[in-house]
Steps between C-alpha positions, in 0.01 A plus 500: 500500500741630758551868566867473408416347162246774431758767583758339268251487213398861558866609503563315170211689337637834624850421372360390162299826469805708592709332232260610225602801292291731286594588143370853448462660158515881481357747251764655277299703243714345226373150420177431317216301652555234236867459593425483874218248450705280266796507737289410804351206312842379388704564816252469789271245334197725539179433312417770243228640728727498806777674303257764373370566852854529636592744221196713583588503871857601422376777272245646744655420839868523408589146602364147532620178659516259207638194681543381859728202551838396636801710402644230274178517294447877480864604451534359145158645415610841623816482290295402194259792556796736530657354184170569322529867597243497780550646848480232770633433850481221753365586844 
């Protein structure tokens, strides 16, 4: 494989990584664990265990990345989390 081809492939991987966004859920001291877990399962397609772990991280650490993907994927999820009364942002 030529050096130029290797450089192009490496650059494509860097661009792909840079286009990924993180959907971060924040602790709000308002919502119940049950509501957060149910919402993560419904909106972010988490497994029950993954949703429970994310809820615990949010509770004890203040925030948790619940999804990493392209903007067109995480933006509707963020809006759905906000509509459900949760605190979330895209970074």
